[in-house]
Each structure stands twice: as C-alpha cells, then as structure tokens.
C-alpha positions, 0 to 999 in steps of 0.5 A: 463497495466499501470492501473494495475501497478498503482493499485498495487502501491496503494495497496503497499502504503496502506499495508505499511501504515497499517503496520506502524500504527500497528507498532506504536500501 
C-alpha cells in the first residue's frame, strides 16, 4: 500500500515538473 502511494507521489512530482517546464517554454 505504501509503495503505491509513493509511486503516486513520484508521478505527481514529475507531472508538476513537466507542467512547470512547459509553462516556462
């Protein structure tokens, strides 16, 4: 269960990073 939540957090972080990068560009 914890591993799943951790993966979800990682995905959220990567998604936010991509969104920020796109916003900058």
